C-alpha positions in Angstrom: -32.1 115.0 0.4 -29.8 112.3 -1.0 -31.0 108.8 -1.8 -28.3 107.4 0.5 -29.9 109.0 3.5 -33.4 107.7 2.6 -32.4 104.1 1.9 -31.7 103.1 5.6 -34.9 104.8 6.6 -37.0 102.7 4.2 -35.1 99.5 5.3 -35.9 99.9 9.0 -39.4 101.0 8.3 -39.2 104.6 9.7 -39.7 106.6 6.5 -43.5 106.8 6.8 -43.1 108.1 10.3 -40.6 110.7 9.1 -43.2 112.0 6.7 -45.7 112.4 9.5 -43.5 114.2 12.0 -41.9 116.5 9.6 -39.5 115.6 6.8 -37.0 118.2 7.6 -36.4 117.1 11.2 -35.9 113.4 10.3 -33.8 114.1 7.3 -31.5 116.4 9.3 -31.1 113.7 12.0 -30.4 110.9 9.6 -27.9 112.7 7.5 -25.9 113.6 10.6 -25.4 109.9 11.5 -22.1 108.2 10.5 -22.1 106.5 7.0 -21.4 103.1 8.6 -24.8 103.0 10.2 -26.4 102.9 6.8 -24.6 99.7 5.9 -25.6 97.8 9.2 -27.9 94.8 8.7 -30.7 94.5 11.3 -31.7 90.9 12.0 -35.4 89.9 12.4 -34.9 88.4 15.9 -31.9 89.2 18.1 -30.4 86.0 19.6 -30.0 86.2 23.4 -27.1 84.5 24.9 -27.4 83.3 28.5 -25.3 86.2 29.9 -27.5 88.8 28.2 -30.7 87.0 29.3 -29.5 87.0 32.9 -28.5 90.7 32.7 -32.0 91.6 31.4 -33.7 89.5 34.1 -31.6 91.2 36.8 -32.1 94.8 35.5 -34.5 96.8 37.6 -37.9 97.6 36.2 -38.5 101.3 35.5 -41.1 102.8 37.8 -44.6 102.8 36.2 -45.8 106.1 34.8 -48.9 107.7 36.3 -52.0 106.4 34.5 -50.1 103.7 32.6 -51.5 100.3 32.2 -49.6 97.7 34.4 -47.3 95.4 32.5 -48.6 91.8 32.3 -46.5 89.6 34.5 -45.5 86.2 33.1 -46.0 83.2 35.4 -42.8 82.0 37.0 -41.2 78.9 35.3 -41.9 75.5 36.7 -38.9 74.5 38.8 -37.3 71.2 38.1 -38.2 68.5 40.6 -35.5 67.6 43.1 -33.9 64.2 42.5 -35.4 61.5 44.7 -33.4 60.3 47.7 -31.7 56.9 47.3 -33.9 54.0 48.3 -32.2 51.7 50.8 -32.0 48.2 49.5 -33.1 45.7 52.2 -31.2 42.5 52.7 -33.1 39.5 51.4 -33.3 36.4 53.6 -32.8 33.2 51.5 -35.9 31.1 51.1 -36.3 27.6 52.6 -35.6 26.0 49.2 -32.5 28.2 48.7 -31.2 27.1 52.1 -31.9 23.5 51.2 -30.0 23.9 47.9 -27.1 25.6 49.7 -26.8 22.6 52.0 -27.0 20.2 49.0 -24.2 22.3 47.4 -21.8 21.6 50.3 -22.5 24.9 52.1 -21.7 27.1 49.1 -24.6 29.7 48.7 -27.1 28.9 46.0 -29.5 31.8 45.4 -32.5 32.2 43.0 -31.4 33.4 39.6 -31.9 37.1 39.4 -32.1 37.9 43.1 -28.3 38.3 43.4 -28.3 41.2 40.8 -25.9 44.0 41.7 -27.8 46.9 43.3 -27.5 50.3 41.7 -24.4 52.2 42.9 -24.9 55.9 43.7 -23.0 57.9 41.1 -22.7 61.6 40.4 -25.2 63.0 37.9 -24.1 62.0 34.4 -25.6 63.0 31.1 -27.9 60.3 29.7 -29.1 59.9 26.2 -32.9 60.3 26.0 -34.3 57.7 23.6 -36.6 58.7 20.8 -39.6 56.8 22.3 -39.3 58.8 25.6 -42.7 60.3 26.5 -42.6 63.9 27.7 -44.1 64.7 31.1 -44.6 67.6 33.4 -41.3 69.1 34.6 -39.2 68.0 31.7 -36.8 70.6 30.3 -36.8 70.9 26.5 -34.1 72.6 24.5 -35.4 74.1 21.2 -33.0 75.5 18.6 -34.0 77.3 15.4 -31.9 79.0 12.6 -32.5 80.3 9.1 -34.9 83.2 8.7 -34.9 83.4 12.5 -32.4 82.5 15.1 -33.3 81.3 18.6 -32.2 78.9 21.3 -34.6 78.3 24.2 -34.6 76.1 27.3 -38.3 75.5 28.1 -39.8 73.6 31.0 -43.1 71.6 30.6 -45.6 73.3 32.9 -48.3 71.7 35.0 -50.7 71.9 32.1 -48.3 69.9 29.9 -47.3 72.8 27.7 -44.2 74.7 26.7 -44.4 78.3 25.5 -42.6 79.3 22.3 -41.7 83.0 22.0 -43.9 84.9 19.5 -45.9 81.7 19.0 -47.5 80.7 22.3 -48.1 77.5 24.2 -47.7 74.1 22.7 -49.1 70.9 24.4 -46.3 68.4 24.5 -47.0 66.2 27.5 -47.8 62.6 26.6 -46.1 62.9 23.2 -42.9 61.1 22.3 -39.6 62.8 21.7 -39.6 61.5 18.2 -42.8 63.5 17.5 -41.7 66.7 19.2 -39.9 68.4 16.3 -42.8 67.9 14.0 -45.2 69.2 16.6 -43.2 72.4 17.2 -42.6 72.9 13.5 -46.4 72.7 12.9 -46.9 75.7 15.3 -43.9 77.7 14.1 -45.0 77.5 10.5 -48.0 79.7 11.3 -45.6 82.6 11.9 -42.2 81.9 10.3 -40.9 80.4 7.1 -37.6 79.1 5.8 -36.0 77.9 9.1 -34.5 74.8 10.5 -35.4 73.3 14.0 -34.1 70.7 16.5 -35.6 69.7 19.8 -34.2 67.6 22.7 -35.0 66.7 26.3 -32.1 67.9 28.3 -33.4 67.4 31.8 -36.0 64.6 32.2 -38.1 64.5 35.4 -38.2 61.7 38.1 -40.9 59.1 37.6 -43.6 58.3 40.3 -44.8 54.7 40.1 -46.6 52.2 42.3 -45.1 48.8 43.2 -47.6 46.1 44.2 -47.7 42.3 44.7 -45.1 40.1 46.3 -42.3 42.6 47.0 -40.6 43.6 50.2 -42.2 47.0 50.5 -45.1 47.7 48.1 -46.4 51.2 47.7 -45.6 54.5 45.9 -42.1 55.1 44.8 -40.3 57.9 42.9 -37.7 56.6 40.6 -34.9 58.4 38.6 -35.6 59.5 35.1 -35.4 56.9 32.2 -35.9 54.0 34.7 -36.9 50.7 33.1 -38.7 47.7 34.6 -35.5 45.8 35.4 -33.9 48.8 36.9 -36.9 49.4 39.1 -36.8 45.8 40.4 -33.1 46.1 41.1 -33.5 49.4 42.8 -36.2 48.3 45.2 -34.0 45.3 46.2 -35.7 42.6 44.2 -38.7 40.5 45.1 -39.5 39.0 48.4 -39.0 35.2 48.9 -42.4 34.6 47.4 -42.2 37.1 44.6 -41.8 36.0 40.9 -39.0 37.1 38.7 -40.7 35.8 35.5 -44.2 37.2 35.9 -44.0 41.0 36.4 -46.8 42.9 34.8 -46.7 46.6 33.8 -50.1 48.3 34.0 -50.8 51.7 32.5 -54.1 53.4 33.0 -55.4 50.1 34.5 -54.6 48.3 31.3 -51.8 45.7 30.9 -48.9 46.9 28.8 -46.4 44.0 28.9 -45.6 40.9 31.0 -41.9 41.1 31.8 -39.7 38.0 32.3 -36.4 38.8 33.9 -34.9 35.6 32.7 -35.2 36.6 29.1 -33.1 39.7 29.8 -30.5 37.7 31.8 -30.3 34.9 29.2 -30.4 36.8 25.9 -29.8 40.4 26.9 -32.9 41.4 24.9 -34.6 44.5 26.3 -37.6 44.1 24.1 -40.1 43.9 27.0 -38.0 46.0 29.4 -40.2 49.1 28.9 -39.4 52.5 30.2 -41.7 53.6 33.1 -44.0 56.5 32.9 -45.6 58.5 35.7 -48.6 56.7 37.2 -47.4 53.2 36.0 -48.1 50.2 38.2 -45.6 47.3 38.5 -47.3 44.2 39.8 -45.2 41.2 40.9 -46.9 37.9 40.8 -46.3 35.1 43.3 -43.3 32.9 42.5 -44.0 29.7 40.6 -42.3 26.3 40.8 -38.6 26.2 41.6 -35.8 23.8 40.9 -32.1 23.7 41.7 -29.2 23.0 39.3 -26.0 22.1 41.0 -22.7 20.5 40.3 -20.6 21.0 37.2 -22.7 23.7 35.5 -21.5 27.2 34.6 -23.9 28.8 37.1 -25.3 26.8 40.0 -28.6 28.4 41.0 -32.2 28.0 42.0 -34.4 28.6 39.0 -38.0 29.6 38.8 -39.6 27.5 36.1 -42.8 28.1 34.0 -45.3 25.3 33.2 -43.9 23.0 30.6 -40.3 23.8 31.0 -37.9 20.9 30.8 -34.5 19.7 31.9 -33.0 21.3 28.8 -34.5 24.7 29.7 -33.0 24.5 33.2 -29.5 23.6 31.9 -29.8 26.5 29.4 -30.7 29.0 32.2 -27.8 27.6 34.3 -25.4 28.4 31.4 -25.0 24.8 30.3 -22.6 22.2 31.5 -19.0 23.0 32.5 -16.1 21.7 30.5 -15.4 18.9 33.0 -19.0 17.8 33.3 -20.2 14.3 32.3 -22.2 15.2 29.2 -23.9 11.8 29.0 -25.7 11.7 32.4 -27.4 13.9 34.9 -28.7 13.1 38.4 -32.4 14.0 39.1 -33.6 14.0 42.7 -37.3 14.7 43.4 -38.5 15.6 46.8 -41.9 14.1 46.2 -40.3 10.6 46.0 -39.1 11.0 49.6 -37.4 7.8 50.6 -38.5 5.6 47.8 -36.8 5.4 44.5 -34.0 7.9 45.2 -32.0 9.8 42.6 -32.7 9.0 39.0 -29.9 8.8 36.4 -30.9 10.8 33.3 -29.4 10.0 29.9 -28.4 13.0 27.8 -29.5 14.1 25.3 -32.4 11.6 25.5 -34.0 13.1 28.6 -33.5 16.8 27.9 -37.2 17.1 27.1 -38.3 15.7 30.5 -40.7 18.0 32.2 -39.6 19.4 35.6 -41.5 19.5 38.8 -41.5 21.8 41.8 -38.6 20.9 44.1 -36.5 19.0 41.6 -32.8 19.0 42.1 -30.5 18.5 39.1 -26.8 17.6 39.7 -24.2 17.4 36.9 -21.4 15.1 37.7 -17.8 15.3 36.6 -16.5 13.0 33.9 -13.5 12.2 36.0 -15.5 10.3 38.7 -15.0 6.6 38.4 -17.1 5.4 41.3 -20.3 6.0 39.5 -23.2 8.3 40.4 -23.5 7.0 44.0 -20.9 9.7 45.0 -23.2 12.3 43.7 -26.2 11.4 45.9 -27.3 13.8 48.4 -28.5 12.7 51.9 -32.2 12.8 52.1 -33.3 12.6 55.7 -36.5 12.8 57.6 -36.5 14.8 60.8 -39.5 14.4 63.2 -40.4 15.0 66.8 -39.4 18.0 68.9 -37.8 20.2 66.3 -38.9 23.6 65.1 -39.2 22.6 61.4 -39.9 18.9 61.0 -40.0 17.4 57.6 -37.9 15.9 54.8 -34.5 17.5 54.0 -31.9 17.2 51.3 -28.4 17.5 52.5 -25.0 17.5 50.7 -22.8 14.4 50.7 -20.7 14.4 53.9 -23.4 16.2 56.0 -23.6 15.3 59.7 -26.3 14.8 62.2 -25.8 18.1 64.0 -26.1 19.9 60.7 -29.4 18.2 60.0 -30.8 19.3 63.4 -29.7 22.9 62.7 -31.4 22.9 59.3 -34.6 21.7 61.0 -34.5 24.8 63.1 -32.9 23.2 66.2 -34.7 21.4 69.1 -37.7 22.8 70.8 -37.7 23.7 74.5 -39.2 20.4 75.4 -36.9 18.2 73.4 -34.8 15.4 75.0 -31.7 15.2 72.8 -30.4 12.3 74.9 -33.2 10.2 73.5 -32.7 11.1 69.8 -33.2 8.0 67.7 -31.2 7.7 64.5 -32.6 4.9 62.4 -30.6 3.8 59.4 -31.3 1.4 56.6 -27.8 -0.1 56.5 -27.9 -0.7 60.2 -31.3 -2.3 59.9 -30.0 -4.7 57.2 -27.1 -5.7 59.3 -29.3 -6.2 62.3 -31.7 -8.2 60.1 -28.8 -10.6 59.1 -27.7 -11.1 62.7 -31.3 -11.5 63.9 -32.1 -14.1 61.3 -28.9 -15.9 62.2 -29.9 -15.9 65.9 -33.3 -17.3 65.0 -31.7 -20.1 63.0 -29.5 -20.9 65.9 -32.5 -20.9 68.2 -34.4 -23.2 65.9 -31.4 -25.6 65.6 -31.2 -25.8 69.3 -34.9 -26.5 69.5 -34.6 -29.3 66.9 -31.7 -30.8 68.9 -33.7 -30.5 72.1 -36.8 -32.1 70.5 -34.8 -35.1 69.3 -33.9 -36.0 72.9 -36.3 -38.2 74.9 -38.8 -36.3 77.0 -38.0 -35.9 80.7 -39.6 -38.4 83.1 -40.9 -35.6 85.2 -44.4 -34.9 83.9 -43.6 -35.9 80.3 -43.9 -32.3 79.1 -41.9 -31.0 76.2 -39.2 -28.6 77.7 -38.7 -26.9 74.3 -42.3 -25.9 73.9 -41.9 -22.4 75.6 -38.9 -21.7 73.3 -40.9 -22.7 70.3 -43.6 -20.3 71.3 -41.0 -17.6 71.7 -39.6 -18.4 68.3 -43.0 -18.1 66.7 -43.5 -14.6 68.2 -40.0 -13.5 67.3 -40.5 -14.3 63.6 -43.3 -11.7 63.6 -40.9 -8.9 64.7 -38.3 -7.0 62.7 -35.2 -5.0 63.8 -35.6 -1.2 63.9 -32.2 -0.2 62.5 -31.5 2.2 65.4 -28.0 3.5 65.8 -27.1 4.1 69.4 -25.7 7.6 70.0 -23.1 8.2 72.6 -24.7 11.1 74.5 -24.7 12.4 78.0 -28.1 12.6 79.7 -27.9 16.4 79.8 -26.6 16.7 76.2 -27.5 20.0 74.5 -26.2 19.1 71.0 -26.0 16.0 68.8 -22.7 14.5 67.8 -21.3 15.0 64.3 -22.3 11.6 63.0 -22.0 11.3 59.2 -25.5 10.8 57.6 -26.6 8.3 55.0 -29.3 8.6 52.4 -32.6 7.7 53.9 -31.7 8.3 57.6 -34.6 9.0 59.9 -34.1 11.2 62.9 -36.6 11.4 65.7 -36.2 13.8 68.7 -38.5 12.7 71.5 -40.1 15.0 74.0 -38.6 15.2 77.5 -40.0 12.1 79.3 -41.2 12.4 82.9 -41.5 8.7 83.5 -39.6 5.5 84.2 -41.1 2.2 82.9 -40.8 -1.2 84.6 -42.0 -4.2 82.5 -41.6 -7.9 82.3 -42.1 -10.4 85.2 -43.2 -7.9 87.9 -46.4 -7.7 89.8 -47.4 -4.1 88.7 -45.8 -3.3 85.3 -46.2 0.2 84.0 -44.6 3.7 83.9 -44.0 5.8 87.0 -43.3 9.5 87.4 -39.6 10.2 87.5 -38.3 11.8 90.7 -34.8 13.1 90.8 -32.5 11.2 93.2 -34.2 7.8 93.0 -32.4 4.8 91.6 -33.7 1.8 89.6 -34.3 -0.3 92.7 -36.8 2.2 93.9 -38.8 1.9 90.7 -38.6 -1.9 90.7 -40.1 -1.8 94.2 -42.9 0.5 93.1 -43.7 -2.1 90.4 -44.3 -4.7 93.2 -40.9 -6.4 92.8 -40.2 -9.5 90.7 -42.6 -12.5 90.4 -41.7 -16.0 91.6 -40.6 -17.1 88.1 -38.7 -13.9 87.4 -35.1 -14.2 86.4 -34.0 -11.1 88.3 -30.3 -11.8 87.7 -30.9 -11.3 84.0 -32.7 -7.9 84.4 -31.5 -5.0 82.3 -32.4 -1.4 81.6 -32.8 0.4 78.3 -31.8 4.0 78.3 -33.6 6.7 76.3 -30.7 6.8 73.9 -31.1 3.1 73.1 -28.2 1.9 75.2 -28.6 -1.3 77.1 -27.3 -1.6 80.7 -27.2 -5.2 82.0 -26.6 -6.4 85.5 -23.7 -8.3 86.8 -25.5 -11.6 87.3 -26.7 -10.8 90.8 -30.1 -9.6 92.0 -30.5 -5.9 91.6 -30.6 -5.2 95.4 -27.0 -6.4 95.8 -25.7 -5.8 92.3 -24.6 -2.7 90.5 -27.8 -2.3 88.4 -30.1 -1.6 91.3 -28.0 1.3 92.5 -27.9 3.1 89.2 -29.6 6.5 89.2 -32.9 6.4 87.3 -33.0 8.7 84.2 -36.2 10.1 82.5 -37.1 7.6 79.8 -35.5 4.5 81.3 -37.2 1.2 80.7 -36.4 -1.7 83.2 -37.1 -5.2 81.9 -37.2 -8.3 84.1 -37.4 -11.5 82.0 -39.0 -14.8 83.2 -36.9 -17.7 84.4 -37.0 -20.3 81.5 -37.3 -24.0 82.1 -34.0 -25.8 82.6 -32.7 -27.1 79.4 -29.6 -27.3 77.2 -31.1 -24.5 75.2 -31.3 -22.2 78.2 -27.7 -23.1 79.2 -26.4 -22.0 75.8 -28.4 -18.7 75.7 -29.3 -17.7 79.2 -31.0 -14.4 78.2 -32.4 -14.5 74.8 -34.5 -11.4 75.5 -31.6 -9.2 76.1 -29.7 -10.6 73.2 -32.6 -10.0 70.8 -33.0 -6.4 72.0 -29.4 -5.7 71.2 -30.1 -7.0 67.8 -32.5 -4.1 67.3 -36.0 -5.3 68.3 -36.8 -2.4 70.5 -38.8 -2.0 73.7 -42.1 -2.4 72.0 -41.1 -5.8 70.5 -39.8 -7.0 73.9 -43.1 -6.2 75.5 -44.8 -8.3 72.7 -42.6 -11.4 73.0 -42.0 -11.4 76.8 
C-alpha cells in the first residue's frame, strides 16, 4: 500500500476504522478513488447558504427504523411580532388661553409650543440603524457572523426565555443586555469550543415596544410602539398632550423607578437628545399637569403660547420664541398681565434692563415694530369684562380692532335667557365725556340758582322759589354718570352690532325681563308684569296715574337698551308716548311739576336732561 493512499485516510480520521474492519478492503476502496480526491481540503464546519438551508428544511425526513430512538425535535423558532397598527392621532382642541392668545393676535392661530409638532407620516418599512445602547428584548432577530478557524452566519431570534441558541455551543442569555455588550458575551461562550476566529453581531429586526402612557394625555393606557421609539417620538405619535398636559415635565419610569425627567423644550430649542431616551418594554411615560403659561406675540420669530417653569423670565420666553424679528423694536416690550384686570394696563418694559423680570401665569408679551411712530398705545390689546347672561363670563383680552360681537362669541355666546336688546356697553371714554357735560350742566344750574337767589323773594308766602332746585343740586352732586353707550338694537335682536371695542370696556347682558317699571310722581310706583299687546298708558294706569303735582307732559320712558323716548309735550293719553307698545324692561318716569321760576323756564325737564347725560335709572329714582 502506497503512502499516497494512506495520507487522505489519516487526514479525514478513517484510518483507525480501516484497521478494524480489514485493511485490505479499505485499501482497495481508497486506491480505486481518483487522485484529485486525495488533494481535497475538508473544512471543519460547512457554511450553509440560505438556499441550502431551505432545501434541507424542505427535504422529507426518512422513515424511522424499527426499534430506533426517535430523533429529538427542536422547538420552532419564535416568530417575529407583527408590526403594530398605526395609532390614529386625535385632533386637539385649543385651550382657553390659546383661544385668547389667538384673538389677541388678530385671529391668527397661536398654539402652545410643541403641540403643533408634525405627526409621524406612515412610510414603508425602511432599514434603521440600531444604536449601540439598544437593549435586546424577546423577539429581536440577531445576526451573528464568524470566520477564521470556523465559518458561520446565523440569523437567531431571541426566544421567550431571553436566549439565542448558537450551533454546537448552546443557548446564550442576551435579553436585557445592550448591543454594545453582545459581541463580548457571544465570544465568551464560543471560546469554550473554538479558537482563532473573528465575530460580529448585530440586531437586524428589533421588536415593537409595549409601554404604558399615564397622566394628562388624551388617551392613557397600554400602547405598542414601533421599534427604536424615543420619548419625543412616543409623545408625537399619540397626538401630544391634552390641553392640561405638560410638555416640560414628562417622567420616564422603569421598574417603578424614575429614569429621567424629559423637557420637550430642550429638544426643540437646542436639538439635544440627551434626555430623549429610547423606550424599553414595560416602560411608563407619565405626563404631569401643565404649569403656568404665557403668550409671546408680535414681532418675534415664532409667536406661541409657552409653558414656563418657576423662575423663568422675560428673557427665557423671548429665547423660546426664537428671539425678536429683524423689524422689532429692540428697546421696548409690552407686558400685559391678566391679574391687573382694568387697573394699570399694559406695562412698557425696557430692554435689556427688564429681561430678568420673572413671568407670571397668564402674562402676554408683545414685541412692537420699530417703524411705529404712534407709540405703544397702538400695541395695546382690548381688555374687556363680560358679565351677565353669557356662557363664559369673565375678563378677556382681545386684539386691537376687535368688535362687540366678537367679544360675545369669545364668551361663549348668550344664554337662552339673555336679552341682547338690553346689553349695556359701559366705556371709560364715554364716561369721561358724560362727566364733563354733567359738570357743565351742574354749573349752569348753580349759576341759575345764584341769579334766582339774587332776586327779591316773591310776595306770595315769602318762600324761596329756588330752594327745591338747590336740594336737587345737592343730590345730583352725589351721583356720577355711568358711561353707557346706547346700542342701536331691535327689541328682538339675536346678535350684537360690530361696535369697535376700547380697552377697559364692560359688557353686561341682562336676563330677559318680565316687567315694566313706572316711577316718579305716580300713586303706586313699582314694576308690573309685562303682558304682550299692552301699551305704556296701560301701565301708567296700573300705577294709579299721575299725582296732582306731576308734570305729565314731561314724562319719558327708558328702554332696556338705554334709549330715552320722550313725549311730545302733551299728556300721554292724547300724545304719542302713551300709545307706544310696552317692551320688557321699559321704565316709565313721570317727574314732578317744579315751582314756576326763571330757572324752570330755562330748563323745563332737568330730570330727562340729566338722564341723557348718563345718570341712569337708579340715579333718577334717588334724585326725583
